[in-house]
N, C-alpha and C positions, 0 to 999 in steps of 0.2 A: 337710685344708688343704694340698693338693698344690701350690698356687701360692705358699704362704708358704715361700720358700726363702732360704738364706743369700745367694745371688746377687741375687735380686730385692730383698731388704732392703738389701744393700750399694749397689745402684744407686739406690734411693730415698733413702737417707741421704746418699750422695755428692752428690746434687742438692740436698738440703736444707741440708747443711752446707758446700757448695762446697769439698769436700775429697775425697781418695781414701780412702773408708771400706772397711774389711774387716769381715766378719761371720763369727763362728763360734760353736760351742757352742749351736746352736739346739735348744731343748727344748720340745716340745709339752706343754701342761698339759691334762689330761683331766678335772679336777675338775668343771668346769662344762660345760654343753652349749648355753647360749643364744648363745654366741659361740665362735669359734675363737681360742684364746689360746696364745701361745708366748713364751718368753723367749730372749734371745740376747745375745752380747757384741759390741759395736762398738768398733773401734779406728781412729784417724786421727791424722794429723800436723797441727799448727796452730802457726804461729810458732815452728817448731823444736822443739816439745814433742809428745810422744806422749800422746794421750788415750785412755782406755779407760772404757767405760760399759756397765753391764748394763741392758738395756732390755726392755720387754714390748710386743708387738704384740697388739692385740685386734681381730679382724676378723669381718665378717659370716659366719654359717654358710652352707653351701650352700643350705639351705632359704630363708634370707633373701634370698640372691642371686636364687634362682629364683622368689621371690614366694610360696612355699608356707607360710611361717611364719604363725602366727596373730598377731593384734594384741594379744598379752598385754603386751608391753613396748615401750619406746621404741626408735627406730632407733639405729644406732651413733653417728651424729653427735650426736644429742641426749644420749646417754649421755656422750660426750666433753665436750660443752658444760657439762653439769651438773657433772662432775668438775672441769672448768676453773674454774667459778664457786666451787667448794668450796675452791679453793686459798687463798682469803682468809678462809675460815671456820675456827673453832677445832675442826677435825676432821681426823684424819690421813688423807690421800689421797696416792696417788703423784703426783709432779710430772708435769704434762701437757706434751707437746711438740708433736705434729702430728696433725692429722686429714687424711686423704686420701679424697676422694670419687670418684676415678677408679678404677673397678673393674678396669681393665686392668692396674694396677700389681701387685696381688696376687690378683686374681680376685674381689675384693669390697672394699667400702669398709672402712676400718680407721683406727685411731689408735695412736699410740705414746706410752708413758709410761715413767717410771723403774721399774726393778725394785725391789721392796721386800722385805727379808728377812722370813721368818715363814711360818707354816703356818696354814691355816684349820681350826679345830677341828671335828671331826665328832661331833655329840652322840650318834649311834647307835653309836659305837665305845666299848666298855666302858672301856678304859684312858683314852681321851681324855676321856670323860665324867667319870671319877673325878678327873682332873686339874682339871677345872672345879669339881667339888665341893670339892676341896682349896683352890682359889683363894678360894672363898667362906668356907670354914671357917677359913682362915689369913689372911684379909685384914687388912691393917694400913695404915690411913691412906689418904690421897688418891691414892697411887700404885698401889694394888692393882688387879688386873685388873677386879673388879666396878666399882670407881670409874671406871676408864677407859671402861668400857662405858657408864656413865651420861653421862660427858662427851661421848662420841661422839654420843649422842642429842641432848644439849643443843646441840652444835656444828652438827649438821645443821639444827636448827630455828632457828638464827640467820639462815639464808638465807630471804629473803622472796620473794614472787611476782615482783618486778621484777629479782631477781638472776639469774634464768635465763629470759631471754625465750623460749627454745625450748620451755619447758614451758607448756602452755595454762593461762592463768589461770582461776580459778573462784571466784566470790563465795562466802563462807562459807555462805550460806543454800542454795547449790546443790550443795555438796560431797557430801552423802549421796545425793541423787538421782542425781548423776553416777556415783558408785561403784556404786549398785544397777543402773542402766541398763547400765553397762559389763560388770559381772561376771555379772549374771543373764543378759544377752544371750549372753555367751560360754558360760555353762553350757547354755543352751537349744541352742546350736549344736553342743555337744560330746556331750551325754548321749544314750545310745541310747534309754532310756525314762525318764520322770520317776520320781524316787524320792519316795514320800510323805513320808518324814522330812525330806528336803531342801526339799520344797515347803512344809512347815510352817515350816521355818526362814526361808525367803524371806518368807512372810507375816509372821513375827515381825520380820524386818528392816524391812519397810515400816511396820508398826504401831508400832515403837519407835524410829523414826529420831530421833537426838538433835539438839539445836540446836548448831551449830558456831559459836563466836564469832569465830574468827580462822583464817587460813590461813598456812601456811609451806610451804617445800619439805619434803616427806617422802621418806625414802629408799625406802620401799615394800617392802623386803625386809630389814628391819633385824633382824639376828640375829648371834650369835657366829660362825656358819658363814660369814658374809660378811665377816669380819674376819681379817686376818693377825695372828697372835700370835707374837712372838719372845721366848722366855723368859717374863718376866712383863709384857711390854709389848704393847699394841695398836699395831701399826706402820702399819696401813692399813685403811680401810673401803672395800670393793670392791663391784662388781656394782650399779651405779646405774641399770640399765635399767628398773626399775619406779618410778623417781622421778617425782613429780608434785607439783602444788600441792594441798594438802589439809589435813586436820586433824592437827596434830602428835600428838594422842593416838593416831592410827592406828599410828604406829611403836611406841608403848608397848604397845598391844594386840597387835600382830603378834608382838613379841618375847616376849609373855607366854603364848603358846599352850602347851598341854601338849605339843604335837608337838615343840617345841624343847627341852622338859625331858627328852627321852629317849623320845619316842613310838616305838612298835614294840618296846618293852621292857616286859614284863609281869612284875611290876608296875613302875610308874615309881618308882625308888628315892627320889627327892627331888622330889615333885610341887610343893613350895612354891617351887622355884627356877625363875625365868625363864631360858631358854636353858641350863639346868643350871648356871647361874653365880651368880645373885643372887636373894635373896628378893624376891618381887614387891612387897610393901609397902615394903620398904627402897628398892627401885628407884624407886617413885613418890615417896616422901618425899625421896630424894636429888635426883631430877629437879626437884621443886618448889624445893628449897633452892638448887640450882645455876642453875636457869633463871629463877627468879622467876615462873614460870607455874604456876597452880593445876592440879593433876591431877584432873580430874573422873573419879572412879572408874567412874561409870555409862557415860560415853563410852568409857573404856578397855575396860570389859566388853563393850560393844556391838562395838567394833572387834576385840576378841579373838575373838568368835564369827564376825564377818564375815571376819577373816583366815583362819580355818579354811575358810570357804566359798571364799575366793580360792585358797588352796592346793589345795583339792579340785578346783576348776574348772581350774586349770593342769594338774593331774594328769590329769583327764579329757580335756583337749585333747590331751595327749601320747598317751594311749591311742587317741583318735579318729584321730589322724594315723597311728599304727601300723596300726590296723585298716583304714583306707582305703588304705593303701599309700603315703601321702605321705612316710613315713620308714621305714627299716628299722633304726633305732637301737633296740636292745632295751631301753634305759633308758626309752624312752617307754612301752613295754608294761608295764614294772615299776611304773609309777605307779598302776596299778589297785590295788596293795596298800596304798597310803596312804589310799584313799578311806574305808573303814569307820571307821578311827580318827578321821579328821577329821569325819565325820558325827557320831560319838559326842561329839566336843568341842563341836560346835555345839549339839547337843541338851542337853548339860550346862548350857549357859547358858540356853537356852530353858526348860528344866524349872524353873529357879529362879523364873521368873515364873508357872509353872503350878501349883506346889505350894503 
């Protein structure tokens, strides 16, 4: 993100605020790789008073600017518009400020939001995973971390198709076919050779497609690792680039995969916990109680298996880009190691219908 400099940000903000803005303490965040993200402090004078604000810029990656990125997620403007719509929903998101579509400003399209304190828990880290276990074991009332996680899901699903016009609407009866076409197509484009176990799962997905009675905005990547946690509080739900109009049960299924309960750790210490944080059945019961929406366990089971397929496909896309030379980011090559576990998760659901 060589074009994201303190000077360039100061020029941009000075124009937006009609003031002489200074920027310092620019810090690049490397936790995610779908966008370039940095936080910084802006200062300016207004009406004789000095203002100081910590802000975050989220910009297109080099691959997105050059058109080499795959179509896995939404573009940066759609992500901004979705977060902007969520300002009025009962879900914690950073306050949105500006979107800039002129790539000459910072070398790519970008948006600016408030900085929010907190860290995103990493379920693969033993100590962080243990803190999530403790949050479940020591939960107390509606303010506990597991309770806030449920409330975030409920809050996302208060947004309807008309609330984010930038997201393509999809009739409920077409949701499953759209998801299958999108992700199976991406899998076919990325895989070196077909894997018989995955082909069996794809056949199962088509044969067992559930009926979807309603659609809402779904986050698409709903997990504790995309939330900022400050102490015992969820301060923000981030990374909305996979948001779409779909079945709200998708987010529940996605959050329920074994992968986020500590996959890559053998054995999984607490396999009953979604995102290493909350018992799955408690999650579904509390979601029902707080949302007034019935949780169809079979639809959740379907989307749980399909979510593993989606994550596997995203991983294979990264491997394919590294193999073809489209990226030299070694994190893309690393994704090959998540594939076997995700295939195992998919087969675990499929086998339930075969035994």
